[in-house]
C-alpha positions as CSV (number, residue, x, y, z in Angstrom):
1,M,0.0,0.0,0.0
2,K,1.5,3.3,-1.1
3,I,0.7,6.6,0.6
4,R,0.9,9.6,-1.6
5,I,1.0,13.1,-0.1
6,T,0.4,16.1,-2.4
7,F,0.4,19.8,-1.6
8,S,-1.7,22.1,-3.6
9,G,-0.1,25.5,-4.2
10,M,-1.7,28.9,-3.9
11,T,-2.9,30.7,-6.9
12,L,-1.5,34.1,-7.7
13,T,-4.7,35.8,-6.7
14,E,-4.7,34.1,-3.2
15,L,-1.1,35.1,-2.7
16,L,-1.8,38.8,-3.6
17,V,-4.8,38.8,-1.2
18,V,-2.5,37.6,1.6
19,L,0.1,40.2,0.8
20,A,-2.5,42.9,0.7
21,I,-3.8,41.9,4.1
22,L,-0.3,41.9,5.6
23,G,0.3,45.3,4.1
24,I,-2.8,46.8,5.6
25,L,-2.0,45.3,9.0
26,L,1.5,46.8,8.8
27,L,0.1,50.2,7.9
28,L,-2.3,50.1,10.8
29,S,0.4,49.2,13.3
30,F,2.9,51.8,12.1
31,P,1.4,54.8,14.0
32,V,1.4,52.8,17.1
33,L,5.1,51.8,16.7
34,K,6.4,55.3,15.9
35,P,6.7,56.4,19.6
36,I,8.6,53.2,20.3
37,F,11.1,54.0,17.5
38,A,11.6,57.5,19.0
39,R,12.2,56.1,22.5
40,T,14.7,53.7,21.0
41,H,16.6,56.5,19.3
42,A,16.5,58.5,22.5
43,I,18.5,55.7,24.2
44,E,21.3,56.5,21.6
45,A,21.4,60.1,22.8
46,K,21.4,59.3,26.5
47,T,24.1,56.6,26.1
48,N,26.4,59.0,24.1
49,L,25.9,61.8,26.6
50,R,26.6,59.5,29.6
51,H,29.8,58.3,27.8
52,L,30.8,61.9,27.2
53,A,30.1,62.8,30.9
54,K,32.4,60.0,32.0
55,L,35.2,61.2,29.7
56,E,34.7,64.8,31.1
57,D,34.9,63.5,34.6
58,A,38.2,61.6,33.8
59,Y,39.6,64.7,32.1
60,F,38.6,66.8,35.2
61,M,40.4,64.4,37.5
62,Q,43.6,64.9,35.6
63,R,43.5,68.6,34.8
64,F,41.0,70.2,37.3
65,S,39.0,71.6,34.4
66,F,36.5,70.4,31.8
67,S,37.3,70.4,28.1
68,D,35.2,71.5,25.1
69,H,37.2,69.5,22.6
70,F,36.3,65.9,21.6
71,Q,39.9,65.2,20.7
72,A,41.2,66.1,24.2
73,L,38.6,63.9,25.8
74,G,39.2,61.0,23.4
75,Y,35.6,61.0,22.2
76,E,35.0,60.1,18.5
77,H,31.6,61.1,17.2
78,A,29.9,58.4,15.1
79,K,29.0,59.2,11.5
80,L,25.6,60.6,11.1
81,V,22.9,58.9,9.0
82,S,23.1,61.8,6.6
83,Q,26.7,60.8,5.9
84,E,27.8,57.8,3.9
85,D,27.6,54.6,6.0
86,G,26.5,56.7,9.0
87,T,24.4,55.2,11.8
88,A,24.0,58.0,14.4
89,H,20.7,59.9,14.6
90,Y,22.0,62.6,17.0
91,R,24.6,65.3,16.6
92,I,26.6,65.5,19.9
93,E,28.3,68.8,20.8
94,I,29.9,70.4,23.8
95,V,28.1,73.7,24.3
96,K,30.4,75.0,27.0
97,A,33.1,73.8,29.3
98,D,35.2,75.7,32.0
99,R,36.8,75.0,35.3
100,E,33.4,74.6,37.1
101,N,31.0,72.9,34.8
102,Y,30.3,71.7,31.2
103,L,27.2,71.4,29.1
104,A,26.9,68.8,26.3
105,R,23.9,68.5,23.9
106,A,22.6,65.8,21.7
107,T,20.3,67.1,18.9
108,A,18.4,64.7,16.6
109,I,19.0,65.2,12.9
110,T,15.9,63.2,12.1
111,D,12.3,64.2,12.9
112,F,11.2,60.8,14.2
113,D,7.5,61.4,14.4
114,G,7.2,64.1,11.7
115,D,5.9,66.9,13.9
116,G,8.7,69.3,13.1
117,A,10.4,69.1,16.5
118,F,13.8,67.6,16.7
119,N,14.5,65.7,19.9
120,T,17.2,67.3,22.1
121,W,18.9,66.1,25.2
122,E,21.5,67.8,27.5
123,I,23.9,66.7,30.2
124,D,26.0,68.6,32.7
125,K,28.3,67.9,35.6
126,S,25.5,66.1,37.4
127,G,25.7,63.3,34.8
128,I,22.0,63.0,34.4
129,P,20.6,63.5,30.8
130,R,17.6,65.8,30.6
131,E,15.2,65.9,27.6
132,L,14.8,69.5,26.4
133,V,12.7,69.0,23.3
134,P,10.6,65.8,23.2
135,D,9.8,64.1,20.0
């Protein structure tokens, strides 16, 4: 006794209907997922600012002053997404640095939710990132 198993394939019409349904579900879920993407990118800003704060603290321990130069701190800014092969969504800058304090800022170069506001974070000697402009 031979057992024969056969699979019937889908027609092109059935396949297109399935793809259309998946596309509609994706479009419906995208507005819900946009804030999650923005929060994920905010982690990039906070992580870079905390790293910069640790470098500033180490620099202060050696020289009793804060620096406003990345090279002196040993910080290398990642390439921005607007550049070739870039992955960073935030531009990091040291706004001011003196003997008493420093202020560093991370400004998004991408408007994550399309509202015209670019997410901005700052950190100072306290080492706690603060969100100035939410996105």
